[in-house]
C-alpha positions as CSV (number, residue, x, y, z in Angstrom):
1,F,0.0,0.0,0.0
2,S,1.3,3.4,-0.8
3,P,1.7,5.4,1.3
4,E,2.1,2.8,4.0
5,T,0.9,5.2,6.8
6,V,-1.9,7.8,6.3
7,E,-2.9,10.4,8.9
8,I,-6.4,11.8,9.1
9,L,-8.6,13.6,11.5
10,R,-11.3,11.8,13.4
11,G,-14.4,11.5,11.2
12,G,-12.3,11.4,8.0
13,T,-12.6,8.9,5.2
14,I,-9.9,6.9,3.4
15,T,-10.4,5.5,-0.1
16,W,-8.4,2.5,-1.3
17,Q,-8.1,2.1,-5.1
18,F,-7.5,-1.4,-6.4
19,P,-6.1,-2.0,-9.9
20,A,-6.0,-5.8,-9.2
21,T,-7.5,-8.1,-6.6
22,H,-6.7,-7.0,-3.1
23,N,-8.4,-6.6,0.3
24,V,-8.0,-4.7,3.5
25,T,-8.0,-6.9,6.6
26,F,-7.6,-4.9,9.8
27,T,-5.4,-6.6,12.4
28,G,-6.7,-4.8,15.5
29,S,-9.2,-2.0,15.7
30,K,-11.6,-1.7,12.8
31,P,-13.7,1.1,11.4
32,E,-17.4,0.7,11.8
33,A,-17.9,-0.8,8.3
34,G,-15.1,-3.3,9.0
35,N,-12.8,-5.1,6.6
36,I,-12.9,-4.7,2.9
37,P,-13.4,-8.1,1.1
38,D,-11.5,-9.2,-2.0
39,T,-12.0,-6.5,-4.6
40,S,-10.8,-7.0,-8.2
41,S,-10.9,-3.4,-9.3
42,G,-12.3,0.0,-8.4
43,S,-12.3,1.8,-5.1
44,V,-13.7,1.3,-1.6
45,S,-13.9,3.8,1.3
46,R,-14.1,3.6,5.0
47,A,-14.9,6.3,7.6
48,F,-13.0,6.5,10.9
49,A,-15.1,7.8,13.7
50,N,-12.6,7.1,16.5
51,S,-9.0,8.2,17.2
52,G,-6.2,5.6,17.1
53,D,-4.1,3.5,14.9
54,Y,-5.8,1.1,12.5
55,D,-3.3,-1.5,11.1
56,Y,-4.2,-3.6,8.1
57,V,-2.8,-6.1,5.6
58,C,-3.9,-7.6,2.3
59,S,-4.5,-11.2,3.3
60,I,-3.8,-12.2,-0.3
61,H,-0.4,-10.5,-0.3
62,K,1.0,-10.6,3.2
63,D,3.9,-8.2,2.4
64,M,1.3,-5.5,1.7
65,K,0.5,-3.6,4.9
66,G,-0.6,-0.2,6.0
67,R,-1.8,2.0,8.9
68,V,-4.4,4.7,9.2
69,R,-3.6,7.0,12.0
70,V,-6.6,8.9,13.2
71,R,-6.1,12.1,15.3
């Protein structure tokens, strides 16, 4: 994922764009809408209502990881 860490304000939204099949699997805290299942193309968004760090991986490609840091 690029960038690997993104910082947003509480209540903000992150949009992931997928050119090939990927997913977003949160490894700890999750946004209200939860994980993003396998998505072959297009974009998917999640809103983050609470402050904290939200770490995630693509369970298909274990070397793909990221973090949303919500202030």
